[in-house]
Every structure is written in structure tokens, then in C-alpha cells.
C-alpha positions, 0 to 999 in steps of 0.5 A: 650600860650603867650610865643609861639605866641611871639616866632612864630612871632619873625623872623630873619633878613634873614627870614624878607628878604625871606618874603619881596621877597615872598610878592614882588613875590606875588604881581608881580604875581597878577598883571601878572594874571590881565593882562593875565585874560583879564582886559577891558583896557590891557594897563597901565593908563598912556599910550596913545592908538590911536586905542581906541575911547571911547563912552557912550550910554545912553538916553541922546545920544543913541549910544554915537554919536560924539558931539550929547550928551544932546541935548534935553534940550539945554544941561541941563539934558533932557533925563536921563530915559525912560520908557518901556510899557508892551510888549515894547522893547528899543534899548540901543545900535545899532552900526557898526564896531569893538570894545569892550563894557567895562561896563554897568550900569542900574537901574530901579525903580521896582526891584521886583522879578517879574520885574527882571525876566520879563525884557529880556535883549539880545545882538547881535553880528555881525548882527546876528539874534539869540542873543548871550545873552538872560537872565532875567535882574536881573539874568544876573547882578550876583544875582540869584532868581530875588533878589538884594544884595550889593556886588561887584566882578571881573564881577558884582557890586551892590554898595547899592542894587539898581543898576546893574554894569557889567564889562565883556569885550564884543568884537564885530567885525562887529556890536553890539546891545543890547535890553531889552524887558518888558515881564511883564504885567505892565509899567516900568516907569523908565529905566536908563542906560549907555553902555560904549564901545570903537571902536577899531580893532578886533584881531584874539584871540578875542571871543564873549561873550554869556550867558545861562539861565535856570530854572527847577522848579522841577529837576528830581531825579538822572539827573544833572541839565545843567548849560551850555548845550553842546556848540560846538567851541573854548571858555572859560567857565567863570562861573555861578550864580545859584539860588535855591528854596529849596524843603520844603518836605526835611524840614531842610536838607542840599540841597547843596551836588551836585558836578559840572562837566565839560565835555570838548573836547570829554568827554562822560559819565564821565567828565574831571573836577568834584568838591566835593560839592556845597559850595566846588565849591564856595570856602567855606565849611561845609555849605553855609552862605552869603559872596562875594569875587572876584570870589566866593560868596553866595549873598542870604543865607535865611534859613527861606525861603529856598532860596540861590543864589551863584556864581563862576567865573573862572578868576584866574583858566581859563576853556578853551575848544577847541571843546566842553563844557558842565557843570552841577551840581548834585541834591544831599542833605544830612542829618543824616540816621534817617532823610533821613530814615523818609523821605524815609517812608514818600515817599519823592522823594529821592534816597540814594547815599552814608553814611559817617560812621565810617566805611567809605564812603559807596556808596549806588546808583545804576542806576536800584534800590533804596537802603532802608535805613531801612536795618539793615546792614547799619551803621548810619551816614551822608546820601547823597541822590538825591533830586528835588528842584527849580533850576535856573542858568546863565552860562557866556562863550566866544565862537569863534562865534557870536551865539550858537546853545543853546535854546531860553530863557524860556517863562516869565511864567516859569521864574516868576512861584511861585516867591514872594517878600519875605524879 
């Protein structure tokens, strides 16, 4: 074994030159990809940009007005945070002109799941009355289920589990407004934030940033959960973070066999893009533990409390659409046939879908009838089945319009239902 390893890693001078050239090519491609994928600052670090005017909005200087920062205490620390009473809103940004928001940082003293779901974050572009972004605060910053986690990726970061960072570029042509509303029943004592933006010229190729959040506490059997309902226009689907409170009726069976589907530009019954499974979608396999990478990860993997929160961002693999886009995920789980049969006999809500056996992958699903797994002709094996769970998700996308036709954010009661501060 030792000699084989030694031979494997012994390279001729020619091979070393080839490997060196390949590494240079990969590094070059990586840098090119960063430029193409829309970094907030597209120029080189040492280049001066006369069209960019940097401004930061915080409670020390709302809207980052020229020469007006830190005035409240004669230049000393005077207004680093503010409170939000129950039912009250605070404007974090309200500016006119064209520009790009490059970074949003925020922290609050109450980071319970209930508060993170009760705080509503809204963003309005170009004086539109309907927000392009309307989402629970915690879910917006990349972690579902009203949880916090230590992580960083290409869009979001939470360095020590106590703060929230967003690095998604958000261009606006005429105006930008960001508002946060406390829809909980109690006062939030401490809100710190800054919104870092630059006033710069609008380009015709720019698009507006949008989100869509939704929750279904009991998904319908055989009906895919809509991560992003149909939107019309030209745009780009950036990705999604998803949270699941798995249904205890299914015991310790696996919940994540569902495939992501993307219906693009005229797709009807069947999509153009379809995945192979939930953990496959975020780049892992054979289960789903806790991890984070630039473009995919699972920030909550809690077998005890049967909760998972995971994400996938389509930066190196852009998903553009010219006319329309809709994204769904199947609600399918799996276990060995004997376990699924026992649940079926106990009248747990499920519909068998497939059996993976020595005889191959056997389809079982029919829209007009349900297969009984006690059929003696059916082989043993891993059995996938439609199931019903508590699922929520935040979808991120760009659109060539400052507003979309999507439904309003669900009421706070639905957002916080059955949420507990579980360890």
C-alpha cells in the first residue's frame, strides 16, 4: 500500500508543468467567475471610481447624509441603537436617486425564534407602494426556522451567531426604502444596524432584488411546495433557504427525497430543470448533516427535534429566465418498505412513490389510486413516499421590475405558530 501511494504521487517534470498550468487556469476561471457573477464592487481594488459616492445609514446618521454623522452627542457615541415598540416600524433607509446597496449588517438583543419571525423586513424600490422584499428578519439573513447559526457563505454571514450580514447587491434606479416592523407583542429594546450603499448611475442591464417567503404547516400529499410561485418578467433566480419541522408521525424515517423543479419560460406540466433529491440539491449525499459552503449548506441538522434548515445559491450556475419562473420542491420521504407499510397500516398520511430494490427502481405512484404495500408481489427495498411536513422557505431573485405580483407576507400568527426555543 505504501509503495502504491508513493508511485501515485510521483510526477515527472512534464507532469508538474502541466499541473501548474492547470492550477493557473483554474485560478483564472475563478476570478473571472467572480467578476461575471456580480460582485458588489466590480472594479479592481486599486482603481478609483469617480461615479461612486459611499454612504452608510445607521441610527447615528440615517440615510448617511453628508457631514451629519454622530451629531447627537457632540461627536461621541450618541445613538448606536434604537428600540421598536410592539406594532411600531422604523425606517432604516429612505433615499432618492440611483445607487446600489452593497451590505446590510444588523443585530438585536432578542434573537428568539418568535422575535426573528415576528420582525418584518421590507424593501421598496423606486417609490413603489408594494415591497419587493417582505420577509421575517431571521429567515431573510439565510437561516430558516427562526434559528441562528455561526456560518458564512457568498450572500450571508453570522460570525459568532449573534449578528446578521447580507452582501447581495441591490440596485435601485429612483429610490430605495428599507423598513422594519415589530409585529410581536412586546418591545424590542435594542436594534443596531447599518446599510452600506453607494450612489451611482443606473445601467440598463441592472435588475431589482426580490424575495418571497412562505410557510405551510402541513403540506398536502402529492402537492409540491412552492419555493417561488410564478413570477413574470426577465430575471434571475438566486436561490433559496428552506426550513423543515419534520412531522413526528413519520418517526425516524428520512424526509428529504423531494426533488427541486424549476419551470422556466413556458414550461407547463413538466419543468426544464429537475433535481434528484433534497440533499443532492445542496451538494451532499446519503443524508444531510450540518455544514456550510459558499453556495450550499445545512445550518440546522437536529435529529432530536427533527428540524433542518438548508440553502442553495445559484451563483456559479446561474438560473436566468426571459419571461417567467416558478420553483417547487416535492414533499417526499423514504424508509425501508416494512417501516412504510407499518405506517400505512396505522393510517399515517402517505402515498407510496417508488421502491428501490434488487429488481431495480419500481414506480408505484398513480394520481387516481394508492398502492397498498402489503401486496405480496412487491419486493422489499427502500420505499419513497409522499408525506406532509411543516415547511417554510425564503426565495431570492432578481427581476426587471421593482415590484412583482406575488402574494403579501403571511400574517405573524402563521409565521410563529408552533415555534419553540428548542436547544
